[in-house]
C-alpha positions, 0 to 999 in steps of 0.5 A: 501522546504515544497512544495517539501517534500509534493509532495515527501511524498504524492507520496509515497502513491503509495507504492507500501506500509501479525491462527486465534486470539480468541475473547475477550468475550466482546459484542459490544457496540451499535454504536449510536452517544452518549456514552452509559454511562456517563463515558468518556474513554480515548483510545490510538491510535498508528499511524505510521509516517515518521517524528516528529509530535510535535503538536499531543497533541494540535490536540488530545485536539481539537478532544477530545472537540468533541468526549467526549460529542458526543462519550463518548471517548477521544483519545491519539495520539501516532505517532510512527516512521515507522523505530521503528514501529514493535519493539514499537508496539510489546511491546505495544501489550503485554499489554493494552498500546495501544487500537487502532493501524495500523496493518502495516509493519508486515503481518496482518496474523502475528498479528492474529496468535499472538492473537494481533488482536481482531475479529471485525465482531460483532462491524461491524454488529452493526455499524452505517449505515454511517460506513457500507457505507465506505467499502463493504463486499467484501473490508472487506474480504481483512482484514478477516480470517476464517470468522473473520474481524480483521482490517478496511482498511484505505483510500489509493490506494489499487491497482496500474496502471503500466505504464511509467513515461516520461519526459513531454517535450519529451513525448509532442515532440513524441505526447504521452499524459498523461494517454495514453494506450501503449502496450509493443511493443509501449513502446519499439518502443518509447524507441528506438526512444528516444534513437536515439534522446537523446543518452546522456540520458538513455531511460529507468531506474529502478523505484528505486534502482535495481527494474525495476518495483514494481510488474506487472501482477503477485500476490504473494498471500501476498508474496513479494518474489513471491514464487508461483504466480497467473497470469493475475492480480490474475484472474487465480487461479492456483499457478505457478512458476513465472519464468515459466509464459508467462508475466514474460518471456515476460517482461524480454525479452523486458528489456534484448534487451533494455539492450543489445542495450544500452537503459538502465543503464549498472550498473542497479543492483547497482543503488541507485537512484529513477527513477523519480529523474533521469528523473527530473535531465535530466539523463533519459527519462523514468522509469516504475511506479506503481501509482494511482491518484498521479502525478509526477512533470515534467512527464506524465504517460502512462498505460501499465497494467490497475489498479488492486489490489493484494490479500493482498492489503487491509490488508497491512495497516488497523486499529484494536483493541488490544486484550489486550485492557481493553477498547474494546468498547470504542476502537471501538467507536474511530474507528467508529468516525475516519471513519465517523465524518467529523470534526474529520477526518479534525482535524486528517488529517490536524490539526487546521485551521489557526494554521497548514493550510489554505484553498485555494479557490479551496478547497485544503490546504496550510501549515502555517509556523507552521510545528508542524502537518504535517501528511497530507503529508502522509495521507495514514497512517491515518484511513480515510481522505476522508472527509478532504480537500486535500493538494494543491499538490494533487489537489481539487478532490483528495479523490473523484478520489482516491475512484473512482480509488479504485472502478474501480480496478480489484481485484485479485480473491485471495483478502484476502488470505495471504500465511502461509509458516510455513509448508514449512519454510526451503524450503521458505527460500532457494527459497527466496535465489534463487529469490534474486539471479536472479529476479532483474537481469532478470527484469533489463535485465542484464542476458540472459533470457532463460539460467538464467531462466533454471539455476534458475529453477534447483536451485528452484527445489533443494530448494523445490519450488514444496512443496511451490507451493503445499502448497500455492495452497492447502491453497488458495483452502481452503480459496476460498472454505470457502468464 
């Protein structure tokens, strides 16, 4: 059961998981490896989690045995359930009850506008060379606004490859290999062939629920509703109505034909199951997926759209300092050690060797019977796990592969930009309602493409989509001009 949970949670890393705050007036401390004074300060660190972390204090104690002498700080680890994250962190941020926290679940721009995120560029400029080697200037642009760095990206996949998850046995039968490139025509030909060979299974099902696939080739510029997008994986800098883009129409035309010919679920819009689980249960052959370097048990993965990162990919989860923290310099030392100290990275990621995990011959870890510290199953929530041993389910080269994957991703030309809908709030709400009405149905192929898009565009026009697109374009142009 533990191994299964580990695989499922590790796979969640592919989540396909948006005004400028004032400075504090504090000058950044030098970033040497020893404390600047004899005082050891305690830093409260808030980290999201999906389940209880009962041994957080034991692990914090082990970290503090290193950090007190080496960095002049100790840490209190506050693991907060993801479902309660927004509410609890908002309360903590109104005072100095948290010093370092993940900017997660709420767009980074909201933390910045609320003056809850401290600008970090001076700290970064004075950081150690080891810290500066972790993220490039271009990557830090992804967590910046108006020339200020507000968050330090954490280690996870910043981009995604889009392709098919296919039942491994059936893929082998049809000569399709893991990592194989496929065009949409080739995908379609394969689905028709398996529909004929396996008529009792769905050839294609949604990735999850009524979502055919999480994203494709359009960048919503920090807007998950895609109310105005950049085409061509963010390489075309003209903001457009998604429903008027060629890639959207093409994708929906394919899924419509599959739906009409019985290849996909007739009740796709009411589906509540995960596509991979339907494949593993023998109910489906394939589903679309967005993924990085993780694996799907019992499936192989093909490539339809090469790996690319949306504009707000780095900002979706980063670590920063509470503007109200009374220990800003100490908070920065804690951040820096989380990203550079290998022993602390190991402890924060895996817990205590022998108590929480053992190291296998291949360098991966296995859990012990003590499940009091299980955060490595979702290491993507932590600041930086790249120096730790990876869990067995991910393989011995997981972190090296992940870093290489991120380096290889095409980055949206809008990297770091996030749309502020304040000036068109009413229009945005109205257009979201239109999008909710038509987007999933079109992507799943359950409605006629041409007539539905025409109807949706009529409603978009009445709702004020042109105002939103104009505002997005104006903000994007100003953002790019300032770079």
